[in-house]
N, C-alpha and C positions, 0 to 999 in steps of 0.2 A: 532289401538284403540285410540279414542280421549280422551280428558281430562275428559269429563262427564262420559264416560264409566269407566275410571280408578277410578274416584271419587266414583261411585256407587259400584264398586267392593271393593274398600278400605273400604267404610262404612259398607258393608256387612260383611267384615272380622272383623271389630271392634265390630259390634253388637253381634258377637258370644262370645266375652269375654269383657263385659262392665266393670266389676270390674278391670280387668287387664288394660284396657284402661284408666280408671279413675286414678288408682294408678300411671300409667306411666306419665300422664300429670300433676300430682300434683306438681312436682318440677317446671314445667313451670308456673303453676298458682302462686306459691309462689314467684318465681323470678320476673315475670312480675308485679304481684300485688305490690311487694315491690318497684320496680322502679317507677311505676305510683304514688304510695302513697308518696314516698319520694320527687319526683319532685313537686307534688301538695302542700305538706307541706312547702318545701323549697321556692318555688315561692310565697307561701302565706306569708312567713316571709318577703320577699322582698317587697311585696305589702303593708303589714302592716307598715313596716318601712318608705316606701315612702309616704304613706298616712299621717303618723304621722308627717313627716318632712314638707309635704305640708300644713297640718293643723296648724303647729306652725311656719310658716314663709317661707318655701321653701328651696331648695337645695343651694341657693346662700347666705345663712345666715352664719355668723361666730360669735362666742361668745368669748369674751376676759374676763379673770378673773385671780385673783391672788390667788395661793395656799398659805395658811399660813405656811405650812410645806413642806419640800422637802428633798429627800435623797442626801447625799454627794457622789460624785464619782470622782476619779482622772483620769479615763480613762486608756489607755495602751493597752496591748495585750488582746485577747479574754479571756485567762485564768486569767490575772490580773484583768480584768474588772469583771469577775465572782466572784473572791475572794473579790474584793472591794465591790461588791453588797451585799455579805454576811455580811461583816464587817461594811458596811456603816451605818451611823446614820441619824435619822431624824433631820434636822436642820431647825431653824426658817428662813423663807424667809424674808430677810431684804428689799425687794423691797417696794417702796412706794405704798400706796393704790391708786386704780383708783378713779378718781374724775370726776365731770361733765365737767370741762374744757377740759378733754381728749376727750369727745364726740365732742366738737366744733373743736378741733385740728384735729381729724380724718376726719371730714366732709370737712374741709378746705384743708387738706394736701394731700388727695388722690383723683385723678380723678375717681377711680374705686369704691369708697364708695358712694352709693346713699344717705344713711342716717345712723346715729348711734343713739342708744337709751341706756340711763343709767337706771339700775334697781337695786332695793334692796327690800328684802321682809322679813316677819316674819311669822312663823307658830304659831299654838296653840293660835289663837286670838279668842276672843268671840265677836260676832256681836249681838247687843241687840237693841230691840225696843218694848216698852210697854209690858214688861214681856216676850217677845219671845227672846230666846237665841239660837244662831246657831254657831257651830264651823266654823272658817273661816281662811283665809290667807290674810294678809295685804301686798300690793305691792305698793312701791313707784316707779313711772316711769316718764320719761321725754316725750316730744312730740315724736310722731312717734311710740308709743307702739302698736297701733292697727295694723298698717301695718307690723310691725316687727313680730307679732305673728299671722297675718292673722285672726284677731279676732276683730270684729267691734261692735259698739253700735247699738242697735235696737230701743231703746227708749231714748229720751233726747239727750244728746250730750256728747262728751269726754272732757277731761281737755284741756283748752286753754292756750295760752302763758302767758296771764296776771295772771292767777291762779298759773301757774308754777313760775313766777317771784315773786309773793307776798306770796307764801306759803299758799294759801287759804285752808280753812277747807271744802273741797268738796270731793266727792267720786263718782266713777262709780262702780256699783256692778254687780256681776254675776247674771244670770237669775234665778238660783235655789235659791240663797240667797234672791232675790227679792220676790220670791213666798213664801218662808218660813217665812220671816219677815212681808210682807205686804199683802199676799194673793191676793185678787182681787183689793185691793186699789192701786191707782196710786202712785208709790214710788217717782216720780220726785218732788223735792222740799221738801220732808220729811226729817226728821233727824234720824240718827242711832248713836249708840255708838260703838266704837271699843275699847276693853279693854283686857289687859293682866297683870296679877299680876307677881311680880318678881319671876324669876326662876333662877336656877343655870346658865343657858345660856340664854342670851337675856335680853332686857330691859322691864321694866314695864311701862304701859301707860294706860290712860283712856281719850279718846278724843271724842268729838261730831262732826259728819260730816253731811253735807248736800248732799243728793243724787241728782246728776245732770244727771245721765244716767244709763242705764242698758245694759249690754253686751249681745250679741246673745248667745243662747244655744250652748255650745261646746262639752260637754260630757267629759268623760275620754279619753285621747289620749294615747294609748299604756299603759306604766307604769306610766304616769303622771296623777294624780288625782287632784280634787279640783278646777278646772278652774271655774266652775259655782258657787262656794261658795266664790269667791275672792272679796276683797275690794281694788280698785285701787285709789290711791291718788297721788297728785303731788309729785315729788321727793323732792322738797324743803320742803314741809310740813312734809314728813317723816324725813328728816334730822333735821329739827328744833324741831319737836314735839315728835319724837320717839327716834331716835338714838343720837341726839346731835352731830353728826359727819358729815363731808363732803364727806366721802368715799362712793363708790357704790360697790355693790357685783359683777356686771358684766356689760359689754357693748356689746350690740348686734348690729352688723354692717351688713347692706344689701349691697351686692356687685352687680355691674351692670350686670355681667354675670358670669356663672360658669367658663368659659374659662379664666376669669381674676382673679380667686381666688388666684393663686400663687403670682401674682404681688401685689394683694391687701394685702396679708399677709406680704409680704416684706415691703410694705408701712406702715402697722400697727406697725411692729416691729421697723421700723426706727422712726416713729412719737412718739411712746411711749418711745423709747430710748432717744429722745430729751426732752420729757416731764418729764421723770423720769430717769435721768442719773444713771447708776449703772451696775451691772453684766448683762451679756447676759441671755436670756431665763428666765427672771424674771416673765413673764406673760404667762399663758397657753392660747392657741388659739384653740378652738374647731370649727370644720367645719361640717356642716350638711351633706355635700356630703361624708365625711369620714365615718360617721355613716352608710350611705347607702352602701358604699363600704364594710364596716365590715360585714353588714348583708348579702351581696352577697358572701363574702368569707366564712362565716359560713354556708350558704346554700350550697355552692359548696363542702365544706368539708363533710357535711352531705350526699350529693348526691354521692360523691366518696366513702365514707365509706360503706354506705348501698348498693351502686351500686356494690361494690366488693362482698358483701354478696350475692346479687342477682345473680351476675355472677357465683358464686359457685353453687347456686341452679340450675341455667340454665345448668351448666356443668353436674351436677349430673342427671338432667332431660334428657339431651341429651344422656348420657351413658345409662340411663334407656330405652330410645326409641330404641337405637341401640340393646340392649340386647333383648327387646321384639320383635323387628323386626327379629332378628336372630332366635328366637324361632319360630316366625311365618313362616319364610322360611323353617325351619326344619319340622314343622308340615304340611306344604302344599307342600312338595317336589313332591308328586305324582300329585297334581293339576298342578304344574308348568310343569312337564313332559308331562301331557296330553294336556295342552294348546299348548305347543311347538309342540307336535306331530300332532296337527290338524291345524298348520299354524301360531301360534303366534310367533312374532319376539322377539329377545332379548330386543329391545328397548321397546316393549309392556310390557314385564315382569318388566323391569327396571322402567318404568313409573308407573306401578301398585303399586309397593312397595314404590316408592318415594311419590306418591299421598297419600298412606296410612299413611306414617310417617308424611307427611306434614299436613294431616288431624288431626292427633293427636296434633301436635304443634299449629295448627290454633285454635282448640277447647280450648287448654290450654291458648293460647294467649288471646282469647276473654273473657274466664272466668276470667283470671288474670286481665284484664283491669277493669272489673266490681268489682272484689274483691279489687283492688287498690282504686277505687272510694270510696267504702264503708269503707275501712280501713283508708283512708285519712280523711273522715268525722268523724269517731269515734275518731281518734287521735286528730283532731282539737278540738272536743268537750271536750276531756279529758284535753287538754292543757288549754282551756278556763276556765274550772272549777277548775283545780288544780293549775295552774300557773298564768294565767292572768284572775283573777276574774272580772266578769262584762264586759269583753272584748272578743268579738268573734274572734277567730283566723281565718283568711280567708283561704280558700282552692282554689287554682288556678289550675284548670284542663286544661292542655295544649293538644290540638288536635295533635300537632306535636309530643309530647312525647308519646302519645298513639299510633300514627302511627309507630314511631320508635320502640317502645316496641313490637308491633304486628309484624313488619318486622323481628325483632330479633328472635321472637318465631318461625316464619316460617323458618328463616334461620337455627335455631338450628335443627328443624325437618328434613330439607333437608340434612344438613351436616351430621348429625349422622345417617340418614337413607340411605345415599348413599352406604356405605359399604355393608349392608345386601341386598340392591336392586341389586347391581352389582354382588354379590355372587349368587343371584337367577337368574339373567339374563345370567350368564355364564354357567349354567347347560345345559347339553345336554339331549334330550328326553330319550335316552336309559339309561343314568346314573340316571336320576330322577325317571323313572318308575321302575328301578331295586331295588331301596332302599325300605326297609320295612317301 
């Protein structure tokens, strides 16, 4: 008996009990569907994180900042460290603030740093022009801001070195802010006001700025919003007109290559240690590549957790297939005896029941893949609406994962169908025909 004959006989047997067959493969559908959906959602998280990192500078970006408060800890054994963590207090970080000269020191002091950019910003800013008011964010930046954030001017130009040195009252604005304030009017050369009244936190200011450029449309990147409503001014202008201080909120450094990140971080710690002598680890260093690694770890944990649940579903489905096939063998005992009596070999009977169990699992695997696709789409839409508003969670369907899931489904069918098939194949014609 060839494979096609066995397949036809197996399908004929399944057609006699369609509801039984459906209930048998339901566990496989759930297991395979869960695997496909989890892989698609998990890989989508990685893609979204990578896209966000690429849109905001790339994986070779590091960001240096000073936390105002930190927890005290004296170290020791694991138990001692745990107790200290519970009893530890928030302490004021006495490290000096970062300043613009640190940018120059980093660029000159490390061969691995391509450029460094100083930034400071204020939220809850009102941008105004001729009666139009728009909520905005004011950013003070040094040269290199465009490259650091992979965000470039589409109209006019960006801030130049002279304007940075002089603290000029010029601004580059986001594309949406340009539309809201100017409509179809060319904003280049026009004036806007940036205003904020005194609040509990932050400085009050009211300054008039000349628009010299408009940034390209960026949209909301992941959880970061408000790019296209920003006002970007020279760092010196911000320090002189807004904060009255020389400190900066953060320094973004571009490293020549991801493989040089570790050495670059060591250089940063050494250079800042010379610039601001004091306790170790006084500045936090964030690396974009670590965020990607975190997303990958979270995705892996999700896959492992739900993969375990899917494995249980497949195990239950496999046991169900074995039970149904045992029932089928019992019901068709006389058929087995008759076929053997007219010349069918044991391997033909074995093949027949293996093909039948494999057909069950193949059907469940195919249906499970489609269910997984739809489940992933539905889950992604729910995440987009309930968690990441206005941001579509990507779904990454992997042909490799679908093939592996399908192969697992077939393997489950063959493995759990082997015992009933061997039991049927071992029957003798006389024994089988004698049974009621």
